[in-house]
Short mmCIF file of the C-alpha atoms (twelve columns), coordinates in Angstrom:
data_MODEL
# 
_entry.id   MODEL 
# 
loop_
_atom_site.group_PDB 
_atom_site.id 
_atom_site.type_symbol 
_atom_site.label_atom_id 
_atom_site.label_alt_id 
_atom_site.label_comp_id 
_atom_site.label_asym_id 
_atom_site.label_seq_id 
_atom_site.Cartn_x 
_atom_site.Cartn_y 
_atom_site.Cartn_z 
_atom_site.pdbx_PDB_model_num 
ATOM 1   C CA . UNK A 1   -5.433  81.888 30.501 1 
ATOM 2   C CA . UNK A 2   -8.486  82.021 32.753 1 
ATOM 3   C CA . UNK A 3   -7.316  79.398 35.260 1 
ATOM 4   C CA . UNK A 4   -4.368  77.155 35.925 1 
ATOM 5   C CA . UNK A 5   -4.633  73.454 35.121 1 
ATOM 6   C CA . UNK A 6   -5.041  72.646 38.818 1 
ATOM 7   C CA . UNK A 7   -7.669  75.373 39.341 1 
ATOM 8   C CA . UNK A 8   -9.656  74.383 36.259 1 
ATOM 9   C CA . UNK A 9   -9.788  70.648 36.988 1 
ATOM 10  C CA . UNK A 10  -10.259 71.035 40.747 1 
ATOM 11  C CA . UNK A 11  -13.170 73.403 40.128 1 
ATOM 12  C CA . UNK A 12  -14.603 70.771 37.779 1 
ATOM 13  C CA . UNK A 13  -14.317 68.166 40.556 1 
ATOM 14  C CA . UNK A 14  -16.466 70.379 42.801 1 
ATOM 15  C CA . UNK A 15  -19.002 70.907 39.992 1 
ATOM 16  C CA . UNK A 16  -19.262 67.158 39.414 1 
ATOM 17  C CA . UNK A 17  -19.644 66.496 43.153 1 
ATOM 18  C CA . UNK A 18  -22.496 69.022 43.291 1 
ATOM 19  C CA . UNK A 19  -24.238 67.308 40.365 1 
ATOM 20  C CA . UNK A 20  -23.933 63.903 42.015 1 
ATOM 21  C CA . UNK A 21  -25.238 65.375 45.272 1 
ATOM 22  C CA . UNK A 22  -28.209 66.860 43.391 1 
ATOM 23  C CA . UNK A 23  -28.904 63.494 41.769 1 
ATOM 24  C CA . UNK A 24  -28.961 61.706 45.107 1 
ATOM 25  C CA . UNK A 25  -30.795 64.138 47.411 1 
ATOM 26  C CA . UNK A 26  -33.997 62.122 47.600 1 
ATOM 27  C CA . UNK A 27  -34.830 58.476 48.011 1 
ATOM 28  C CA . UNK A 28  -34.481 57.796 44.281 1 
ATOM 29  C CA . UNK A 29  -31.659 58.802 41.954 1 
ATOM 30  C CA . UNK A 30  -32.724 61.837 39.923 1 
ATOM 31  C CA . UNK A 31  -31.873 60.954 36.345 1 
ATOM 32  C CA . UNK A 32  -31.465 64.456 34.867 1 
ATOM 33  C CA . UNK A 33  -28.689 65.644 37.214 1 
ATOM 34  C CA . UNK A 34  -27.134 62.167 37.119 1 
ATOM 35  C CA . UNK A 35  -27.020 62.324 33.306 1 
ATOM 36  C CA . UNK A 36  -25.293 65.726 33.503 1 
ATOM 37  C CA . UNK A 37  -22.860 64.321 36.099 1 
ATOM 38  C CA . UNK A 38  -22.167 61.310 33.863 1 
ATOM 39  C CA . UNK A 39  -21.496 63.404 30.746 1 
ATOM 40  C CA . UNK A 40  -19.369 65.825 32.739 1 
ATOM 41  C CA . UNK A 41  -17.328 63.070 34.355 1 
ATOM 42  C CA . UNK A 42  -16.710 61.399 30.998 1 
ATOM 43  C CA . UNK A 43  -15.564 64.765 29.580 1 
ATOM 44  C CA . UNK A 44  -13.319 65.309 32.603 1 
ATOM 45  C CA . UNK A 45  -11.703 61.889 32.128 1 
ATOM 46  C CA . UNK A 46  -11.284 62.568 28.399 1 
ATOM 47  C CA . UNK A 47  -9.507  65.851 29.157 1 
ATOM 48  C CA . UNK A 48  -7.071  64.089 31.461 1 
ATOM 49  C CA . UNK A 49  -6.505  61.108 29.151 1 
ATOM 50  C CA . UNK A 50  -6.407  62.897 25.791 1 
ATOM 51  C CA . UNK A 51  -4.978  66.313 26.662 1 
ATOM 52  C CA . UNK A 52  -3.247  66.609 30.046 1 
ATOM 53  C CA . UNK A 53  -1.450  63.311 30.636 1 
ATOM 54  C CA . UNK A 54  -0.105  62.994 27.061 1 
ATOM 55  C CA . UNK A 55  1.108   66.619 27.073 1 
ATOM 56  C CA . UNK A 56  2.867   66.172 30.417 1 
ATOM 57  C CA . UNK A 57  4.433   62.920 29.223 1 
ATOM 58  C CA . UNK A 58  5.764   64.658 26.095 1 
ATOM 59  C CA . UNK A 59  7.134   67.474 28.252 1 
ATOM 60  C CA . UNK A 60  8.885   64.869 30.413 1 
ATOM 61  C CA . UNK A 61  10.654  63.355 27.415 1 
ATOM 62  C CA . UNK A 62  8.265   60.420 27.130 1 
ATOM 63  C CA . UNK A 63  8.275   59.575 30.834 1 
ATOM 64  C CA . UNK A 64  4.727   59.196 32.195 1 
ATOM 65  C CA . UNK A 65  3.635   61.347 35.116 1 
ATOM 66  C CA . UNK A 66  3.898   59.657 38.492 1 
ATOM 67  C CA . UNK A 67  0.539   58.076 39.355 1 
ATOM 68  C CA . UNK A 68  -0.554  58.042 35.684 1 
ATOM 69  C CA . UNK A 69  -0.990  54.276 35.815 1 
ATOM 70  C CA . UNK A 70  -3.092  54.530 38.974 1 
ATOM 71  C CA . UNK A 71  -5.225  57.274 37.455 1 
ATOM 72  C CA . UNK A 72  -5.834  55.239 34.314 1 
ATOM 73  C CA . UNK A 73  -6.959  52.212 36.341 1 
ATOM 74  C CA . UNK A 74  -9.344  54.478 38.261 1 
ATOM 75  C CA . UNK A 75  -10.613 56.022 35.019 1 
ATOM 76  C CA . UNK A 76  -11.365 52.541 33.671 1 
ATOM 77  C CA . UNK A 77  -13.272 51.602 36.812 1 
ATOM 78  C CA . UNK A 78  -15.179 54.903 36.854 1 
ATOM 79  C CA . UNK A 79  -16.095 54.645 33.172 1 
ATOM 80  C CA . UNK A 80  -17.296 51.067 33.700 1 
ATOM 81  C CA . UNK A 81  -19.509 52.197 36.587 1 
ATOM 82  C CA . UNK A 82  -21.129 54.757 34.275 1 
ATOM 83  C CA . UNK A 83  -22.277 52.089 31.782 1 
ATOM 84  C CA . UNK A 84  -25.234 50.542 33.682 1 
ATOM 85  C CA . UNK A 85  -28.182 52.489 35.028 1 
ATOM 86  C CA . UNK A 86  -27.289 54.095 38.348 1 
ATOM 87  C CA . UNK A 87  -28.054 52.274 41.576 1 
ATOM 88  C CA . UNK A 88  -27.270 53.069 45.201 1 
ATOM 89  C CA . UNK A 89  -24.332 50.618 45.049 1 
ATOM 90  C CA . UNK A 90  -22.939 52.236 41.895 1 
ATOM 91  C CA . UNK A 91  -23.220 55.737 43.348 1 
ATOM 92  C CA . UNK A 92  -21.590 54.648 46.630 1 
ATOM 93  C CA . UNK A 93  -18.734 53.009 44.717 1 
ATOM 94  C CA . UNK A 94  -18.265 56.079 42.507 1 
ATOM 95  C CA . UNK A 95  -18.100 58.328 45.561 1 
ATOM 96  C CA . UNK A 96  -15.548 56.055 47.264 1 
ATOM 97  C CA . UNK A 97  -13.306 55.963 44.185 1 
ATOM 98  C CA . UNK A 98  -13.618 59.678 43.427 1 
ATOM 99  C CA . UNK A 99  -12.668 60.745 46.962 1 
ATOM 100 C CA . UNK A 100 -9.283  59.021 46.795 1 
ATOM 101 C CA . UNK A 101 -8.806  59.776 43.115 1 
ATOM 102 C CA . UNK A 102 -9.340  63.502 43.590 1 
ATOM 103 C CA . UNK A 103 -6.849  63.575 46.484 1 
ATOM 104 C CA . UNK A 104 -4.135  62.198 44.187 1 
ATOM 105 C CA . UNK A 105 -4.864  64.834 41.566 1 
ATOM 106 C CA . UNK A 106 -5.423  68.023 43.565 1 
ATOM 107 C CA . UNK A 107 -3.258  70.368 45.601 1 
ATOM 108 C CA . UNK A 108 0.377   71.492 45.491 1 
ATOM 109 C CA . UNK A 109 1.717   67.903 45.525 1 
ATOM 110 C CA . UNK A 110 -0.996  66.475 43.266 1 
ATOM 111 C CA . UNK A 111 -0.823  65.244 39.704 1 
ATOM 112 C CA . UNK A 112 -2.293  68.462 38.291 1 
ATOM 113 C CA . UNK A 113 0.369   70.662 39.878 1 
ATOM 114 C CA . UNK A 114 3.050   68.180 38.784 1 
ATOM 115 C CA . UNK A 115 1.790   68.324 35.212 1 
ATOM 116 C CA . UNK A 116 1.770   72.098 35.350 1 
ATOM 117 C CA . UNK A 117 5.382   72.156 36.540 1 
ATOM 118 C CA . UNK A 118 6.429   69.695 33.825 1 
ATOM 119 C CA . UNK A 119 4.657   71.710 31.129 1 
ATOM 120 C CA . UNK A 120 6.235   75.010 32.170 1 
ATOM 121 C CA . UNK A 121 5.415   77.734 29.653 1 
ATOM 122 C CA . UNK A 122 3.168   75.327 27.718 1 
ATOM 123 C CA . UNK A 123 0.806   74.971 30.727 1 
ATOM 124 C CA . UNK A 124 -1.287  77.968 29.707 1 
ATOM 125 C CA . UNK A 125 -1.932  76.570 26.225 1 
ATOM 126 C CA . UNK A 126 -2.850  73.168 27.691 1 
ATOM 127 C CA . UNK A 127 -5.276  74.791 30.158 1 
ATOM 128 C CA . UNK A 128 -6.889  76.618 27.241 1 
ATOM 129 C CA . UNK A 129 -7.131  73.367 25.250 1 
ATOM 130 C CA . UNK A 130 -8.793  71.696 28.233 1 
ATOM 131 C CA . UNK A 131 -11.365 74.478 28.497 1 
ATOM 132 C CA . UNK A 132 -12.156 74.124 24.780 1 
ATOM 133 C CA . UNK A 133 -12.417 70.325 24.896 1 
ATOM 134 C CA . UNK A 134 -15.791 69.281 23.455 1 
ATOM 135 C CA . UNK A 135 -18.503 67.579 25.402 1 
ATOM 136 C CA . UNK A 136 -18.508 63.805 25.302 1 
ATOM 137 C CA . UNK A 137 -21.450 61.984 23.782 1 
ATOM 138 C CA . UNK A 138 -22.649 59.460 26.333 1 
ATOM 139 C CA . UNK A 139 -24.381 56.348 25.068 1 
ATOM 140 C CA . UNK A 140 -27.537 55.110 26.729 1 
ATOM 141 C CA . UNK A 141 -27.073 53.028 29.844 1 
ATOM 142 C CA . UNK A 142 -26.533 49.339 29.166 1 
ATOM 143 C CA . UNK A 143 -28.052 46.916 31.637 1 
ATOM 144 C CA . UNK A 144 -27.649 43.891 29.392 1 
ATOM 145 C CA . UNK A 145 -26.259 40.510 30.343 1 
ATOM 146 C CA . UNK A 146 -22.601 40.567 31.247 1 
ATOM 147 C CA . UNK A 147 -22.470 44.273 32.108 1 
ATOM 148 C CA . UNK A 148 -22.273 43.737 35.869 1 
ATOM 149 C CA . UNK A 149 -19.508 41.152 35.399 1 
ATOM 150 C CA . UNK A 150 -17.579 43.587 33.164 1 
ATOM 151 C CA . UNK A 151 -17.971 46.354 35.753 1 
ATOM 152 C CA . UNK A 152 -16.744 44.040 38.504 1 
ATOM 153 C CA . UNK A 153 -13.677 43.039 36.417 1 
ATOM 154 C CA . UNK A 154 -12.800 46.718 35.859 1 
ATOM 155 C CA . UNK A 155 -13.190 47.378 39.579 1 
ATOM 156 C CA . UNK A 156 -10.991 44.417 40.545 1 
ATOM 157 C CA . UNK A 157 -8.285  45.521 38.058 1 
ATOM 158 C CA . UNK A 158 -8.239  48.892 39.818 1 
ATOM 159 C CA . UNK A 159 -8.328  47.361 43.322 1 
ATOM 160 C CA . UNK A 160 -11.965 48.101 44.177 1 
ATOM 161 C CA . UNK A 161 -15.185 46.223 44.791 1 
ATOM 162 C CA . UNK A 162 -18.780 47.214 44.206 1 
ATOM 163 C CA . UNK A 163 -20.331 48.672 47.351 1 
ATOM 164 C CA . UNK A 164 -23.024 46.505 48.924 1 
# 
């Protein structure tokens, strides 16, 4: 195993932050680094939702990991924010959500370390499966009617609002 679950996903958080920073260095949002950020963030969420959280739940005898519900609400809000074309308000909202979200996941008392403890000897195989997880195909942005309302509903469900 090249890295622990916590190391692998925390390192990915830093990579995604750097991509978002690169996309927002100037006055306008740079679409190429934002597209890479978007694809990477969707892959990261998929790894957590399809690999890590289900494996930890199985290891816990069917009991979900603490904070799993909170993480899933955040994932829904984040994914919704990635549907429309990026704006300053969307980027500001993503940053605000990701800061708190990452704090719940990282570190010795975070979700990742808790999953690793629950998985025990299986943790290495799960970390390898995460590293092999395929890229996610991201659809084109959708700025059609109703998208903003759908984004706002996802944000409200998770306890957030769109930044002004």
